[in-house]
N, C-alpha and C positions, 0 to 999 in steps of 0.2 A: 313125492317127499313135498312138496310145495303146498299139495292143498295140507298135509297134515301141519305145517306152520300154523296154517289160515285158521285150519281148525281150533290151533290151540290157541290164538289170540284172541279168536271169539268165541271162548265156547257155548254161552249161551243161544248161537246161532247152529242151526245141524247142519251135521258135516256132509249131508248132501244136497244141501242150497249152492249150486251152481252159481244162480245169479249174483248169490251174498260175493261169493269167493271171486267171480269177475270183478264187482263192488273197489275189494280189497288189493284185492289187484294190480287196479285203476288206478287207487289213492297211493297204494307204496310207488306204483312210479313216478306218481305227478309230483315228486314231492323233492326238492334240487337236494337233499339229504340223503346220505348212503346210509340204507338201511340192511340188517341180514341177520338172521336168527340160528342160534348152535343147536345142537344138540347135547348130551352130557358126556356126551366123546369129545365135541367142537367142531365136530361136521357142519358144511354149512347146511341146512333145512331152508331159505330163499332167501334170496336177497335182491334190492331194486336193480332200477337197470340206473340211475345213478349212482348207486354203488361201485355194482358191479366196472361200471366208462371210468368212474377214479382209479381202481382197481388193475385197468386194462385190459378189465378181458368184457366177455358177450354173459349175461347172469347165468345160461344153462353152464357154462366149461366152469362155473365156479361150481354148482351143488354137489353136495357127497363133499367135497376137501374139505381137508385137515385146517380151517380159517387161522389158523394160530401160524403154524408151518408154510402157509399160502403170503398171511400179508403181514404178518407177525411178529417174525422168528427174530428180531437182533432192533439191537438199541439205536439209534442214528449215528453214532461211532461204529455200526457194526459189530460189537462186540453180542454175541449169542443172548438170547432172549427167552429162561426156559418158563415153559407154559406154568409153571408150577407160579410164578414171579407174578402171570398175568393175571392185573385184574379185571378183563374180562371174564375168564375161567371164577375168577373168586365170587363172580355177582351170582353163580349158581352153586356154586361148592363149596364156599362160605357165605352165602346168604350177605356180603358185602357188594350192592350196587355202587358204583362212582359214577365220576367223571371226571376225564383225567384233556387238559391239553400241553403236553409236557412230551410225546411221544409222537413218535411214528410208523405210519404204513406204510409196507413198501409195495410198489408195481410191478407189474410184470418184466417190465425193460431192469427190475432190480434197482430201481431206482426208489428211495425215500421222500415221502411229504410229510409236512407237519399236518396232525389231525387235533381236532378237540374231537373225544368220543365219550358216547354214554351206555354201560352194559349193564342190566335189569336181569333179573333171573323172569321167565316164560312159569305163570305157574298154573299147574291143571287140578285146583282143587286145593290140596296142601300140598301137592305134589307139582315139585320140579321139573320141570320136562328139557330144561334149557337155559338159553340166555338170549335177547332182543340187543343187537346194539345199534346206536346211529350213531353216525361222526360226517362230519365237514371236512374239509381242503381248508386245513390256516395258514399257506404257506404265503399269503400277500398278506397277511393279520402281521402273521410272527418279522415280515418283510420288515413292514411299516415299523413295527414294536422296537425291531432290532437297531432300524434308524430312529428313529427317536431317544431309546435309549444310547445310542452311539451320539445323538448330537447334545442329549444332557450330558452323556460321560465328558465330552469336547470342555460342554460350559461350562463344566466344575472344574475342568481342566485350568478353564482359562480364568475362570473367578477366582480356583484357589491361586496362581500364578502374579493374579493381578494384587491378589490378598498377599500375599509373600515381596513385592513390589512397591507395595504400599508400609509394609513392615518395615522393613527396610527403608524407604524416606524418611519413613516417622523413627525410627531408631538412629538414622543420620543425622536426622533434626534435631532427634534431643543430645545427640552428642556434639552435634555443634554448640548449638546455644547452653551447654555443657562448656564447651572450651570458650566461648564467647566470654561466659561470665567467668572464667579463669582468667582468661586474658585479659578483662576490665579487674579483677580485683590484683594482678600481678600490675594494670600498668594503675593503679589508684595508687597502691603500696607502693610503684617510683616516684610516683609523681608528687607524696605524700612525703615521703624521705629527701629526695630535693628540693622541694620548697622548705623542710625542716633543718636540711643542711645547708642551705644556699642562700635562701632568703631570712629564713629563720634567724640564721648567724647574722647574715649583711645588715637586717635592724635592729640586732642585736647590739650590733658595733656601731652603729650610727648612731645607736639613744647615748653608747656612752660617750663619741665622741662629743654628741651635745653638750649631755649632761657637762665635761670636762672645760665646752668650750663657755658652760656656762658661769661655770665653777671661779673661770683666771680671771672669768668678766669683773667677774663682784670683787677679783682682787687687784684690778688694774688702779693704778694710780695716772693722775692726769694735771699741769698746769692751771689747767678752767674745770676746777670742781663743779663746775655748775654743770657745764656741756657735757664734761667727762659724764656727770650723774645724771643725766640724761640720756645718753649716747646708752649708757648701761641698761638702765632702766627699760630702754625700748628695743636691747639685745636680748636682756633677759625677758622680756615679755616673749619677744621670739619666739627663743630657745627652749621655753618652756610651752610654749603653740605645739611646736614641732616635737621636742618630746612626748606629748599627749597623744598628736597622731599617732606618731611611732609607735607609744602603746597599743593606739587602738590595731596599728596593724598588725602588730605581733599577738593580738588577741583574734584576729582574724585571721591570721594564721596559723594559731593554737586553732580556732572552729573548723579550717576546713581540711587542716591534716585529720581533723577528727573525723571529719565526714568519712572522707577519703577511706580511712583506715584507720581506725579506732585503735589504740595503744593500750588499753584496758584491753585489750580482747587479748592481744600477743602476753602482754605481762601480767596479768590472771585469770583468763580464761575466758570462758564460754558464760559461766555462770557469774561471775561476777561483772563480767560484758553485758548483760541482760538486766541484772537488778541498775545500774548503772543508769543504761540505756532509759529504762521503766521511770529511774525517778526525773532526769532531763528531762524527757516528758510531760510529765505530770506535773513540770514547776513551769515550763514553758506555755504550755497547754491549761493552766490555771484550773486541772478535773485535780478532782478527789483520788484514793488510791486504795484497793484490796488488793492488798500484794500477799501471795505467799509460792515458797519456793522449797519444796523436799528434794532434794538430789543426794544427800547423804554421804556415800564413800564412792558415788558414779565418776569414776573417771570422764576426763574429759575427751571429748569426740576430736578425730580428724582436722586438722586445721579445716580442709576444701567445707567438709560436713558441716562443724563450728559457725565458717564464715556463714554457711548457706542457712545457716536455723537463725544469723544473729540475722542477716538482710529481710527475712521471712520476716521475724519480730518487728524488725521498723517498717516495716509497710503497715503490717498487724496497726501499731500503733497511727503511722501515718492516715491507714484509712480513719481510721476515729479522731483524727485530726481534722480530714478534710472533710469531713459528706457525716461523720456521728450527729454533730451538735448538742453533745453529751457533755453530763453536768460528774459523771464519776467512769472510772472504770475495772474491773478486776481482773488482774490477773495470774493465771495458776500453772505453775512448773514443778511438772514432777516428773524423776528418774527413777527406774524402778534397775538399772542393769540391764537393760534388754530393750527398753522403749520408753525414749523420751515423749511427753507431753508439753504440749504449751497452748494454752488458752488465754482471750484476753477478750472481753465481754463487757459490752457498755451498755447507758442504759439511755442511750440515745434515740432518732427518731425512727432508725430500721429504715429494710429498703422490702421489694417483691425476690422472692427467689434469684425469677431469671433478669435482675440486674447483675448477680453475679457470675451472671454465661452469657451477658454480651459478649461480640464481637468485640469492644474496646472497651472491656476492662482488662486492660495491661496489667495491671497491677494484681487481679488476682491470677492471671495466666502467668505471669511470671510466679510468682509467689508455689500456683500447684507445679508446674515446671520442676522451680529450683527442687522441692520436697522428691517431686519421680523420682528425680533424678539420682537421688541417694534413696528411694526405697520408701519414701514418707508418701503421707497425704493429706490434702488440708480439707479439712470439713468446713462449713458453713450452716451457719444457722440463722435467721432473721426473721422479724417480723412489724411488718410497717407499727408505728408509736410504742414499740417493745426492745430495739433495740435488736445488735447483735453480736453473735458469738462465733470467732475465729479458733480453730482446734486443728494445731500441727501434728501429726504422730511419725516419729521419727526412728526408727532401729539403731540401735547405739551399737551399731558391729566397726568393728574394724579391720572389716576385707573390703 
């Protein structure tokens, strides 16, 4: 039967050539891969020594046996493997050559080992006479691949864990930043109220007292009209100077209160506060203003979000004042019921994009964090010599 297989493998050589058969046998036995051939019934026609030893047999013990029943009868989990599903048999039954590396062969001692095998039909002219199968033990390769996959899985788990930790840390950082901002706003409100209630009231009362003193001095009579008049003039001059200083102090207190907590935001709402801030800015900076606001019947934002928008708007204008060297600023505010868009564009000197991403660009970082906390975003467009545009997009959600 071995000789018949050799004839099938090499039909051009005559079957009576024993030298050729011997040489082919040596060739089969010299390879490290397992090679065997089966007839149309699946019986072994030949097998080389390497293949037989991998299966735990001597070559002569295997000849004539059904190779599927001998070594390919079960899956790796021990479940039956019908020969009707076997790719080896399909090589000649259905003309489907194959190369498989996901299955096992079974040894004589009933232990499986991972193999990579290929199966091709043996043809005698146009007639199929069987199949030739080559196989190698890939246990070590599988073990190395499994170890590599395990290491990869562990690495992915570690990366996923670190990513989750970083996400949690970033969320906590943002929550802390939002909390800190809320605390700052509360402190500003408290200080503004105290300045207004305590210092402002005190200064107003002091101004009233000075005015009363000035009035009384002007009415005072004296035995020495000349000296009394001189004293009155001096005291009145002093009182008037004090009154002017107090008036300046009252104005400064009002300015400080407005900087800490603009009352217009509480009394007239966000839209009025934005317009007031824009007008105040262009007057103090002596800039031209192109103003457009389209908010219609859009409801006001909740107080924390409204304050965030107002502070971002202030910082936008502050950037124009500090860096732009502009002559004109265009402000466009549009609310459509779902989203709010605030745009501040200047005709100043502009800046490269990386300037707004620098680690020291704290104002930009603060604006972005404020916007992100309320589900918004800040976009910046700038070109050197062509000005800058800041775009704030915020959802008008009351959740």
